[in-house]
C-alpha positions as CSV (number, residue, x, y, z in Angstrom):
1,X,139.5,100.7,98.0
2,X,142.4,99.0,99.8
3,X,144.0,102.3,100.4
4,X,140.9,103.8,101.8
5,X,140.3,100.9,104.3
6,X,143.9,101.0,105.5
7,X,143.5,104.9,106.1
8,X,140.9,104.2,108.8
9,X,142.7,101.3,110.5
10,X,144.8,102.3,113.7
11,X,148.6,102.5,113.5
12,X,151.2,103.7,111.0
13,X,150.5,102.9,107.4
14,X,153.4,101.6,105.1
15,X,152.8,101.0,101.5
16,X,154.5,97.7,100.2
17,X,154.6,95.9,96.8
18,X,151.0,94.6,96.5
19,X,149.8,95.3,100.1
20,X,149.7,98.0,102.9
21,X,150.7,97.4,106.5
22,X,148.8,99.1,109.3
23,X,148.9,98.8,113.1
24,X,145.9,96.6,112.9
25,X,146.7,94.2,110.1
26,X,147.6,94.0,106.5
27,X,145.4,95.2,103.6
28,X,145.8,93.5,100.1
29,X,143.8,93.3,97.0
30,X,142.8,91.6,93.7
31,X,141.7,93.2,90.4
32,X,139.0,91.6,88.3
33,X,139.0,87.8,88.5
34,X,142.4,86.8,89.9
35,X,141.2,83.2,89.0
36,X,139.7,82.4,85.7
37,X,137.6,79.4,84.6
38,X,139.6,76.9,82.5
39,X,139.0,76.7,78.7
40,X,137.7,73.5,77.3
41,X,141.3,72.6,75.8
42,X,142.6,72.9,79.4
43,X,140.3,70.1,80.5
44,X,141.4,67.8,77.6
45,X,143.7,68.8,74.7
46,X,141.3,67.1,72.2
47,X,138.8,70.1,72.8
48,X,141.3,72.6,71.4
49,X,139.8,71.6,68.1
50,X,136.1,72.6,67.7
51,X,134.2,69.5,66.6
52,X,130.4,68.8,66.8
53,X,130.9,65.3,67.9
54,X,132.6,66.4,71.2
55,X,129.7,68.4,72.4
56,X,128.4,68.9,74.9
57,X,131.6,69.4,77.1
58,X,130.4,69.0,80.8
59,X,133.3,69.3,83.4
60,X,133.0,66.7,86.0
61,X,135.3,68.7,88.3
62,X,135.4,72.5,87.7
63,X,138.9,74.0,87.2
64,X,140.1,77.4,88.0
65,X,143.5,78.9,86.9
66,X,145.4,81.9,88.0
67,X,145.0,84.5,85.4
68,X,148.4,85.3,83.8
69,X,148.0,89.1,84.4
70,X,147.3,88.5,88.1
71,X,150.1,86.0,88.9
72,X,152.2,88.3,90.8
73,X,149.4,89.8,92.9
74,X,148.0,86.2,93.5
75,X,151.5,85.1,94.9
76,X,151.4,88.2,97.3
77,X,147.7,87.4,98.4
78,X,148.6,83.7,99.0
79,X,151.7,84.5,101.2
80,X,149.7,86.8,103.3
81,X,146.9,84.4,103.7
82,X,149.4,81.8,104.9
83,X,150.8,84.3,107.4
84,X,147.4,85.5,108.7
85,X,145.5,84.6,111.8
86,X,142.2,85.9,110.6
87,X,141.0,87.2,107.3
88,X,138.5,90.0,106.5
89,X,136.7,89.6,103.1
90,X,136.2,93.2,101.6
91,X,134.8,92.1,98.1
92,X,132.1,94.3,96.6
93,X,128.8,93.8,98.5
94,X,127.1,91.7,95.8
95,X,127.0,88.2,94.3
96,X,130.1,88.7,92.1
97,X,132.1,90.5,94.8
98,X,131.4,87.7,97.1
99,X,132.7,85.1,94.7
100,X,135.9,87.0,93.6
101,X,137.3,86.8,97.1
102,X,135.7,83.4,98.2
103,X,137.1,81.5,95.2
104,X,140.6,82.7,96.0
105,X,140.3,81.5,99.6
106,X,138.8,78.2,98.5
107,X,141.7,77.8,95.9
108,X,144.4,78.1,98.5
109,X,142.4,75.8,100.8
110,X,142.2,78.5,103.6
111,X,141.1,77.2,107.0
112,X,141.6,80.5,108.8
113,X,138.4,82.3,110.2
114,X,136.9,84.7,107.8
115,X,134.9,87.8,108.5
116,X,133.0,90.0,106.1
117,X,132.9,93.8,105.7
118,X,130.2,95.3,103.7
119,X,131.1,98.7,102.2
120,X,128.4,100.6,100.3
121,X,130.5,103.9,100.3
122,X,134.2,104.8,100.7
123,X,133.8,108.0,102.8
124,X,135.2,108.0,106.4
125,X,131.9,107.5,108.2
126,X,130.8,104.6,106.0
127,X,134.1,102.8,106.3
128,X,134.4,103.3,110.0
129,X,130.8,102.1,110.5
130,X,131.5,98.9,108.4
131,X,134.7,98.1,110.3
132,X,132.7,98.3,113.6
133,X,130.0,95.8,112.2
134,X,132.0,92.9,110.7
135,X,130.0,89.8,110.0
136,X,130.9,86.1,109.8
137,X,131.7,85.2,106.1
138,X,129.8,81.9,106.4
139,X,126.5,84.0,106.5
140,X,127.2,84.7,102.8
141,X,127.7,81.0,101.6
142,X,124.5,80.9,99.7
143,X,125.5,84.1,97.9
144,X,128.6,82.6,96.9
145,X,126.7,79.5,95.6
146,X,124.4,81.7,93.5
147,X,127.5,83.4,92.0
148,X,129.1,80.1,91.2
149,X,125.9,78.7,89.6
150,X,125.8,81.8,87.4
151,X,129.4,81.4,86.3
152,X,129.2,77.8,85.6
153,X,125.8,78.0,83.8
154,X,127.3,80.8,81.6
155,X,130.3,78.5,80.9
156,X,128.1,75.6,79.8
157,X,125.9,77.7,77.6
158,X,128.7,79.9,76.1
159,X,131.3,77.3,75.5
160,X,129.1,74.6,74.2
161,X,126.5,76.5,72.2
162,X,128.9,79.1,70.6
163,X,130.9,76.1,69.3
164,X,127.8,74.2,68.2
165,X,126.2,77.1,66.2
166,X,129.5,78.5,64.9
167,X,130.4,75.0,63.4
168,X,126.9,74.7,61.9
169,X,127.3,78.2,60.3
170,X,130.9,77.4,59.1
171,X,129.5,74.2,57.6
172,X,127.2,76.4,55.4
173,X,130.1,78.6,54.4
174,X,129.8,81.4,56.9
175,X,133.1,82.6,58.0
176,X,132.3,84.0,61.5
177,X,132.0,83.1,65.2
178,X,128.6,83.1,66.6
179,X,128.8,83.8,70.4
180,X,125.8,82.3,72.2
181,X,125.2,83.6,75.8
182,X,122.5,83.1,78.4
183,X,121.8,86.8,78.6
184,X,123.4,88.3,75.5
185,X,121.4,86.1,73.0
186,X,117.9,87.0,74.2
187,X,119.0,90.6,74.4
188,X,120.1,90.6,70.8
189,X,116.9,88.8,69.9
190,X,115.0,91.7,71.3
191,X,116.5,94.1,68.9
192,X,116.2,91.7,65.9
193,X,112.4,91.2,66.6
194,X,111.8,94.9,67.1
195,X,113.7,95.7,63.7
196,X,111.5,93.0,62.0
197,X,108.3,94.7,63.5
198,X,109.3,98.0,62.0
199,X,110.2,96.5,58.7
200,X,107.0,94.7,58.3
201,X,104.8,97.5,59.9
202,X,102.0,98.8,57.7
203,X,100.5,102.1,59.0
204,X,96.7,102.3,59.2
205,X,94.5,105.3,59.6
206,X,91.9,105.8,62.2
207,X,89.9,108.6,63.6
208,X,89.3,110.0,67.1
209,X,86.2,112.2,67.9
210,X,85.9,114.8,70.5
211,X,83.2,117.3,71.4
212,X,82.9,120.5,73.4
213,X,80.2,120.9,76.0
214,X,78.9,123.8,78.1
215,X,78.2,123.1,81.8
216,X,76.7,125.8,83.9
217,X,80.1,125.9,85.7
218,X,82.1,126.1,82.6
219,X,83.2,124.5,79.2
220,X,85.0,121.1,78.9
221,X,85.9,118.7,76.2
222,X,84.9,115.0,76.2
223,X,86.1,112.1,73.9
224,X,83.8,109.6,72.1
225,X,84.0,106.0,73.2
226,X,82.6,103.4,70.8
227,X,80.2,100.6,71.7
228,X,81.5,97.0,71.5
229,X,79.1,96.4,68.5
230,X,80.0,99.7,66.8
231,X,80.7,99.3,63.0
232,X,83.9,100.4,61.3
233,X,86.2,99.5,64.2
234,X,89.6,97.9,63.5
235,X,91.0,95.0,65.5
236,X,92.2,97.4,68.1
237,X,88.9,98.9,68.6
238,X,89.8,102.2,66.8
239,X,87.3,103.9,64.4
240,X,88.9,103.2,60.9
241,X,86.0,104.1,58.6
242,X,85.9,107.7,57.4
243,X,82.3,107.5,56.3
244,X,81.1,106.4,59.6
245,X,83.2,109.1,61.3
246,X,81.5,111.8,59.1
247,X,78.0,110.3,59.8
248,X,78.8,110.5,63.6
249,X,79.7,114.1,63.4
250,X,76.4,114.8,61.5
251,X,74.5,112.7,64.1
252,X,76.0,114.7,67.0
253,X,75.1,118.1,65.5
254,X,71.4,117.1,65.1
255,X,68.9,118.3,67.8
256,X,68.4,117.9,70.7
257,X,71.7,119.4,71.6
258,X,71.6,118.5,75.3
259,X,73.8,116.0,76.9
260,X,73.3,114.2,80.3
261,X,76.1,113.6,82.8
262,X,75.5,109.9,83.5
263,X,78.4,109.4,86.0
264,X,80.9,111.7,87.8
265,X,83.4,110.4,90.3
266,X,86.0,112.4,92.0
267,X,88.8,110.8,94.2
268,X,91.8,112.0,96.0
269,X,95.0,110.6,94.6
270,X,98.5,110.4,96.0
271,X,101.8,109.8,94.1
272,X,104.6,108.9,96.6
273,X,108.1,110.2,96.0
274,X,110.0,108.7,93.0
275,X,112.4,106.2,94.6
276,X,116.1,106.8,94.8
277,X,118.1,105.3,91.9
278,X,119.5,101.8,91.2
279,X,122.2,101.5,88.6
280,X,119.7,100.6,85.9
281,X,117.3,103.4,86.8
282,X,120.2,105.8,86.7
283,X,121.4,104.5,83.2
284,X,117.9,104.8,81.8
285,X,117.4,108.4,83.1
286,X,120.8,109.6,82.1
287,X,120.1,108.0,78.7
288,X,116.9,110.0,78.2
289,X,118.2,113.2,79.7
290,X,121.6,113.5,78.5
291,X,122.0,110.8,75.7
292,X,124.6,108.9,77.7
293,X,125.1,105.1,76.9
294,X,124.9,102.7,79.8
295,X,128.7,102.0,80.1
296,X,129.5,105.9,80.3
297,X,126.9,106.1,83.2
298,X,128.5,103.1,85.0
299,X,132.0,104.4,84.5
300,X,131.0,107.9,85.7
301,X,129.2,106.6,88.8
302,X,132.3,104.4,89.6
303,X,134.5,107.5,89.5
304,X,132.1,109.4,91.8
305,X,132.2,106.4,94.1
306,X,135.9,106.4,94.1
307,X,136.0,110.1,94.9
308,X,133.8,109.2,98.0
309,X,130.9,111.5,96.7
310,X,128.3,108.7,96.1
311,X,127.6,105.3,97.3
312,X,128.3,101.8,95.6
313,X,127.3,102.2,92.0
314,X,126.5,98.6,90.9
315,X,123.3,98.4,92.9
316,X,120.1,96.7,91.9
317,X,118.2,98.2,94.8
318,X,116.2,101.4,95.0
319,X,115.5,101.6,98.7
320,X,117.6,102.9,101.7
321,X,118.3,101.4,105.1
322,X,116.4,103.1,107.9
323,X,119.7,103.7,109.8
324,X,120.9,106.1,107.2
325,X,118.1,108.5,107.7
326,X,120.4,110.0,110.4
327,X,122.8,111.1,107.7
328,X,120.1,113.3,106.0
329,X,120.8,116.6,107.8
330,X,124.5,116.4,106.9
331,X,123.9,115.4,103.3
332,X,121.2,118.0,102.6
333,X,123.4,120.6,104.5
334,X,126.2,119.9,101.9
335,X,123.9,120.1,99.0
336,X,122.5,123.5,100.2
337,X,125.9,125.1,99.9
338,X,126.7,123.2,96.6
339,X,127.7,125.5,93.7
340,X,124.8,124.3,91.6
341,X,121.8,126.5,91.7
342,X,119.0,124.0,91.3
343,X,120.2,121.3,93.8
344,X,121.1,124.1,96.3
345,X,117.7,125.6,96.1
346,X,115.9,122.3,96.4
347,X,118.0,121.1,99.3
348,X,117.3,124.5,101.0
349,X,113.5,123.7,101.0
350,X,113.8,120.0,101.9
351,X,112.5,118.8,105.2
352,X,115.0,116.2,106.7
353,X,112.4,115.1,109.2
354,X,110.3,113.6,106.4
355,X,110.5,109.8,105.9
356,X,109.4,108.5,102.4
357,X,108.8,104.9,101.4
358,X,112.4,104.7,100.3
359,X,113.5,104.0,103.9
360,X,112.7,100.4,104.3
361,X,115.0,97.8,105.8
362,X,112.9,94.9,104.4
363,X,113.7,96.0,100.8
364,X,117.5,96.2,101.4
365,X,119.6,93.4,99.7
366,X,123.4,93.4,99.7
367,X,123.1,97.0,98.4
368,X,121.1,100.2,98.9
369,X,120.2,102.8,96.3
370,X,122.9,105.1,95.0
371,X,122.9,108.3,97.0
372,X,125.2,111.2,97.8
373,X,127.6,110.6,100.8
374,X,128.3,112.9,103.7
375,X,131.4,114.1,101.7
376,X,131.1,117.7,100.6
377,X,131.4,117.8,96.7
378,X,133.6,120.4,94.9
379,X,131.0,120.6,92.2
380,X,133.1,123.0,90.0
381,X,136.0,120.6,89.9
382,X,133.9,117.7,88.5
383,X,134.0,116.8,84.8
384,X,130.8,117.5,82.8
385,X,129.6,113.8,82.9
386,X,130.3,113.7,86.6
387,X,128.3,116.8,87.3
388,X,125.3,115.5,85.3
389,X,125.3,112.0,87.0
390,X,125.8,113.5,90.4
391,X,122.9,115.9,89.7
392,X,120.5,113.0,89.0
393,X,121.6,111.1,92.1
394,X,121.3,114.1,94.4
395,X,118.0,115.2,92.8
396,X,116.4,111.8,93.5
397,X,117.8,111.9,97.1
398,X,116.4,115.3,97.8
399,X,113.0,114.3,96.5
400,X,112.6,112.0,99.4
401,X,112.3,115.1,101.6
402,X,109.5,116.6,99.7
403,X,105.8,116.0,100.4
404,X,103.7,113.3,98.5
405,X,102.3,114.7,95.2
406,X,98.4,115.0,95.8
407,X,95.7,115.8,93.3
408,X,92.0,115.3,92.8
409,X,90.9,113.1,89.9
410,X,87.6,113.6,88.3
411,X,86.2,111.3,85.7
412,X,82.8,112.0,83.9
413,X,80.8,110.1,81.5
414,X,78.1,111.7,79.2
415,X,75.3,110.7,76.9
416,X,74.7,112.8,73.9
417,X,72.6,111.7,70.7
418,X,72.8,108.0,72.0
419,X,76.7,108.2,72.0
420,X,79.0,107.8,75.1
421,X,81.6,110.4,75.9
422,X,84.2,110.4,78.7
423,X,86.0,113.4,80.2
424,X,88.8,113.5,82.9
425,X,90.7,116.2,84.7
426,X,92.8,116.7,87.7
427,X,93.3,119.5,90.2
428,X,96.7,119.7,91.8
429,X,96.4,119.9,95.6
430,X,100.1,119.8,96.4
431,X,103.0,119.7,93.9
432,X,105.3,118.0,96.4
433,X,108.3,116.1,95.0
434,X,107.2,116.8,91.5
435,X,108.6,120.3,91.9
436,X,112.1,118.9,91.3
437,X,111.1,117.0,88.1
438,X,108.5,119.3,86.3
439,X,107.2,117.8,83.0
440,X,109.6,114.7,83.4
441,X,107.3,113.3,86.1
442,X,104.2,113.5,83.9
443,X,105.2,110.8,81.3
444,X,102.4,108.5,82.2
445,X,99.7,111.2,82.2
446,X,96.7,110.6,79.8
447,X,96.6,112.8,76.8
448,X,92.9,113.6,77.1
449,X,93.3,114.8,80.7
450,X,92.4,118.5,81.1
451,X,90.6,120.7,83.6
452,X,86.9,119.9,84.4
453,X,84.3,122.2,86.0
454,X,82.5,121.1,89.1
455,X,79.7,118.8,88.1
456,X,77.6,115.9,89.4
457,X,75.7,113.0,88.0
458,X,72.4,114.0,86.4
459,X,73.6,117.5,85.4
460,X,72.9,118.7,81.8
461,X,75.5,120.2,79.5
462,X,74.9,121.8,76.1
463,X,76.6,120.5,72.9
464,X,78.7,123.1,71.3
465,X,80.7,121.4,68.6
466,X,82.3,118.2,67.5
467,X,85.4,117.4,65.4
468,X,87.3,114.3,64.2
469,X,91.1,113.9,63.9
470,X,92.6,111.5,61.5
471,X,95.6,109.7,62.9
472,X,98.0,107.0,61.8
473,X,99.4,104.1,63.7
474,X,103.1,104.2,64.3
475,X,105.7,101.5,64.3
476,X,107.4,100.6,67.6
477,X,110.5,102.7,68.2
478,X,114.0,101.3,67.7
479,X,116.0,100.5,70.9
480,X,118.7,102.7,72.0
481,X,121.4,101.4,74.6
482,X,119.3,103.1,77.4
483,X,116.0,101.7,76.4
484,X,117.5,98.3,75.7
485,X,118.9,98.2,79.3
486,X,115.4,99.1,80.5
487,X,114.1,96.1,78.5
488,X,116.5,93.8,80.1
489,X,115.5,95.1,83.5
490,X,111.7,94.7,82.7
491,X,112.2,91.4,80.8
492,X,108.7,90.2,81.9
493,X,107.2,92.4,79.3
494,X,108.8,90.5,76.4
495,X,108.4,86.9,77.5
496,X,106.6,84.5,75.2
497,X,104.7,82.5,77.6
498,X,101.8,84.6,79.1
499,X,101.6,82.6,82.2
500,X,105.1,83.6,83.1
501,X,104.6,87.4,82.9
502,X,103.1,87.8,86.3
503,X,105.6,85.4,87.9
504,X,108.6,87.2,86.3
505,X,107.4,90.7,87.4
506,X,109.2,90.1,90.7
507,X,112.6,88.9,88.9
508,X,115.1,91.7,88.4
509,X,115.3,91.0,84.7
510,X,118.2,89.4,82.9
511,X,121.8,90.1,83.5
512,X,123.0,92.1,86.6
513,X,123.4,95.9,87.1
514,X,127.1,95.4,86.7
515,X,126.9,93.4,83.4
516,X,124.0,94.8,81.3
517,X,126.1,97.7,79.9
518,X,129.0,95.5,79.1
519,X,126.7,93.0,77.3
520,X,125.2,95.7,75.1
521,X,128.7,97.1,74.5
522,X,130.0,93.6,73.5
523,X,127.2,93.1,70.9
524,X,128.2,96.5,69.2
525,X,132.0,95.7,69.4
526,X,131.5,92.1,67.9
527,X,129.5,93.5,65.0
528,X,126.1,92.1,65.8
529,X,124.6,95.5,66.5
530,X,125.7,98.9,65.0
531,X,124.8,102.2,66.5
532,X,123.2,104.9,64.3
533,X,125.4,107.9,65.0
534,X,122.9,110.7,65.3
535,X,120.1,109.2,67.4
536,X,122.1,106.3,68.7
537,X,119.5,103.7,67.6
538,X,120.7,100.1,67.7
539,X,120.4,98.2,64.3
540,X,121.0,94.5,64.0
541,X,123.5,93.5,61.4
542,X,123.3,90.4,59.0
543,X,125.3,88.4,61.5
544,X,122.6,89.2,64.2
545,X,119.8,87.8,61.9
546,X,121.9,84.7,61.0
547,X,122.5,83.8,64.7
548,X,119.0,84.5,65.9
549,X,117.3,82.7,63.1
550,X,119.7,79.6,63.7
551,X,118.9,79.4,67.4
552,X,115.8,77.6,68.9
553,X,113.2,79.7,70.8
554,X,114.6,78.4,74.2
555,X,117.7,80.6,73.5
556,X,116.2,83.7,71.9
557,X,113.2,84.3,74.0
558,X,113.9,85.5,77.6
559,X,111.5,83.1,79.3
560,X,114.2,80.4,80.3
561,X,116.8,83.1,81.1
562,X,114.6,85.0,83.4
563,X,113.5,81.8,85.1
564,X,117.1,80.9,85.7
565,X,117.7,84.3,87.2
566,X,114.8,83.7,89.6
567,X,116.4,80.4,90.6
568,X,119.7,82.2,91.3
569,X,117.9,84.7,93.5
570,X,116.4,81.9,95.4
571,X,119.8,80.0,95.7
572,X,121.1,83.3,97.3
573,X,118.3,82.9,99.9
574,X,119.2,79.2,100.4
575,X,116.1,77.6,98.9
576,X,117.8,76.2,95.7
577,X,120.8,73.9,95.4
578,X,123.9,74.6,93.2
579,X,124.1,70.9,92.0
580,X,120.4,70.6,91.1
581,X,120.6,73.8,89.1
582,X,123.9,72.8,87.1
583,X,122.3,69.4,86.4
584,X,119.4,71.1,84.7
585,X,121.7,73.4,82.8
586,X,123.8,70.4,81.5
587,X,120.6,68.6,80.4
588,X,119.4,71.9,78.6
589,X,122.9,72.3,77.0
590,X,122.9,68.8,75.6
591,X,119.5,69.2,74.2
592,X,120.3,72.4,72.3
593,X,123.6,70.9,70.9
594,X,121.6,68.1,69.6
595,X,119.3,70.5,67.9
596,X,122.2,72.3,66.4
597,X,123.7,69.0,65.0
598,X,120.6,68.5,62.7
599,X,120.4,72.1,61.5
600,X,121.1,73.2,57.9
601,X,121.7,76.8,57.1
602,X,121.4,78.4,53.6
603,X,125.0,78.1,52.0
604,X,126.9,81.3,51.9
605,X,129.7,81.6,49.4
606,X,130.4,82.1,45.6
607,X,131.0,78.4,44.9
608,X,128.2,76.0,46.0
609,X,129.5,72.5,46.4
610,X,128.7,70.4,43.3
611,X,128.7,67.2,45.2
612,X,126.5,67.7,48.3
613,X,124.7,70.9,47.4
614,X,124.6,71.9,50.9
615,X,128.0,73.4,51.6
616,X,130.2,75.8,49.6
617,X,133.8,75.5,48.3
618,X,136.3,77.3,50.3
619,X,140.0,77.8,49.5
620,X,142.5,75.8,51.6
621,X,146.2,75.2,51.7
622,X,147.4,71.6,51.3
623,X,150.6,69.7,51.0
624,X,150.7,70.3,47.3
625,X,149.6,73.9,47.3
626,X,146.2,75.6,47.3
627,X,142.9,73.7,46.6
628,X,139.2,74.1,47.2
629,X,137.3,71.8,49.6
630,X,133.6,71.7,50.8
631,X,132.8,73.6,54.0
632,X,130.9,70.5,55.3
633,X,134.1,68.5,55.5
634,X,134.5,65.7,56.7
635,X,130.7,64.9,55.8
636,X,131.5,65.9,52.2
637,X,135.0,65.2,51.0
638,X,134.7,67.1,47.7
639,X,138.1,68.7,46.6
640,X,139.0,70.7,43.5
641,X,142.2,72.3,42.2
642,X,142.7,76.0,42.3
643,X,142.3,77.8,39.0
644,X,143.6,81.4,39.4
645,X,141.8,82.0,42.7
646,X,138.7,79.9,41.8
647,X,137.8,76.3,42.1
648,X,138.2,74.4,39.0
649,X,134.6,73.1,38.6
650,X,133.8,73.6,35.0
651,X,131.1,71.5,33.1
652,X,133.8,68.7,32.6
653,X,135.0,67.6,36.1
654,X,137.3,64.6,36.1
655,X,135.1,61.5,36.6
656,X,138.0,59.4,37.8
657,X,139.7,61.5,40.6
658,X,136.8,63.9,41.1
659,X,139.1,66.6,42.1
660,X,140.7,67.8,38.9
661,X,138.9,68.9,35.8
662,X,139.1,67.8,32.0
663,X,140.8,70.1,29.6
664,X,141.3,69.8,25.9
665,X,145.0,68.9,25.0
666,X,146.6,68.8,21.6
667,X,148.5,65.5,21.3
668,X,150.6,64.0,18.6
669,X,147.6,62.0,17.3
670,X,145.1,64.8,17.7
671,X,143.1,66.5,20.4
672,X,142.1,64.7,23.6
673,X,140.9,65.5,27.1
674,X,143.1,65.0,30.1
675,X,142.8,65.7,33.9
676,X,144.5,68.9,35.2
677,X,145.9,66.8,38.1
678,X,148.2,64.9,35.8
679,X,150.5,63.0,36.7
680,X,148.5,62.6,40.0
681,X,145.6,61.4,37.8
682,X,146.2,60.1,34.3
683,X,142.6,59.9,33.1
684,X,142.2,60.6,29.4
685,X,139.2,60.7,27.1
686,X,138.8,61.2,23.3
687,X,137.3,64.4,22.0
688,X,133.7,64.2,20.7
689,X,132.4,67.4,19.2
690,X,134.3,69.7,21.6
691,X,133.5,67.6,24.7
692,X,135.2,64.6,26.5
693,X,133.8,61.3,25.4
694,X,133.1,60.0,28.9
695,X,131.7,56.4,29.0
696,X,128.2,56.1,30.7
697,X,128.5,55.2,34.5
698,X,128.5,51.5,35.4
699,X,126.8,50.0,38.3
700,X,128.8,50.9,41.3
701,X,131.7,53.4,41.6
702,X,134.3,53.2,38.9
703,X,136.8,55.6,37.1
704,X,134.5,55.6,34.0
705,X,131.3,57.1,35.8
706,X,130.4,60.5,34.7
707,X,129.7,63.1,37.4
708,X,127.3,65.9,36.6
709,X,127.6,68.6,39.2
710,X,124.6,70.5,40.5
711,X,124.9,74.2,40.3
712,X,123.6,76.4,43.2
């Protein structure tokens, strides 16, 4: 990006180590986060060891540190800032891009004036236009505050709750780390709950009835609709009784065989052009059409952007600025001569004077939808994935210059033999933009929609025949990466609180366009989800069930996360404060840490602790070699010697030291029982019928008290 910006600044260009000089200034860059958030142990060394009693960790003053991999480039950037008279902030045009540069400027205590360049594409025309329209960086202060709030909230949740629930799990013998995240945890919970729905699903049979009728203008099919008081219906209002279904068929066949049209409504319907694509929409569409996972789509869209062929890929917007309508003739002209038959043909019939609903300045945020640029693409030179992603982006753009899809919708209601039937049909008036999508655009069309003859209320129709079809309910489908990403985007559908559903429809889901694919990928890489190879279904692992079952609803349902996302959106608009939001997050974190402290998970291990019964014995290395201790240490201080890779917890533990075990020894005066920890423990007991003769326990603790361990 730095090289492309430098190319369109006046004067000679000279490439240096970490920056480029031009006649109009110096261009330098960062990569990723030059600065990283400090780890808990970098606030206080005592936090390097994970302990429940230290939680929650709430920084009073937030620390940033220069990332080791970026130290050299940071020094270059700092030196150039010191030498500059004015700075132009060229971070990506989104929340995260704003913070990446602003946090560096704040870190070095910059006092120089800062202007902002917003680049949504890297072609010459876009860059020159952006350079000519620089803005004051202070206009984006609230966007930075929103990004800071997101970063710090993620730190509070991730650092504290990951420690809390990992420690609780390890206390029960589970040897794993449980990462808890504001977005990743409710995302994982969606998959776990879906899998459980599938596991517990019990199919049930039901029947649909349909009848054929003859009207004077032609034949048609209508579908039976049950009355509210109809017998034999299941809880979903479906006919489940085969005897009643058969009786209804007989009833319909009986004379008189004339039906009456009780209602007939025809209305003209319009479907506006499908909007251009945001990143999420592109990822979902590419997943369905080509089977691509979201990360592949993002990586490919990024390459197309870097080749100047498409606009900025990490966009959450599916609208376009009205000013860019002027580029339509050039972009469509390029697509007409593209060596791709469908795109070329569609572009050739597009009307660039048409203005769809996509061109709307009021809907534009920091981004606009992903569209082709005015650069001519060499389609043959693109990789296969690049061709397919470019195809989808260009297809959605061309659709904006096709007419609205229009049709006549007719819905009729009939009465026959005392039963109600409905029939519906549509007549296409203008295919319009759906010409580009064919059957793909008909996903929401009703199954029982066909063609109806012209009819009116009061007309008669002759009953011809009726039939019933037995069907079975199906379990919900498993998530794939593409459908899970769509669920994250439309999270309002999965909230627990029904009152929030409507409110959250306006929120752009959980996560951001840039992070959703990464979050799903991390859940797979860390072993919480596995991808079924053939169909790429996401299946939760045992670790996923453990984590979701251990967490309270506040972390596993998306309600809280989606509401936080709504607050971050309002903060970007200036109507919420960073301090207030972080205070709420700190309070929430403390509450969940407290809940974790009182949690008990089922022990996981081969050797349950005989003393507390809640932990398991785990092998450890001590000063005197290997031994076995309870996973709940220091709450339980049980310890046992190692006996060939297993704890020495037989039916005769040593009642004096409680760490060794009694074994039968042949002495000069006969057999006796002694502790395996001799000479550390010199307990001895006489033999009584093959067992140690341990005196009964006295009041209070004492070396003679007999300990009977609990098994399991």
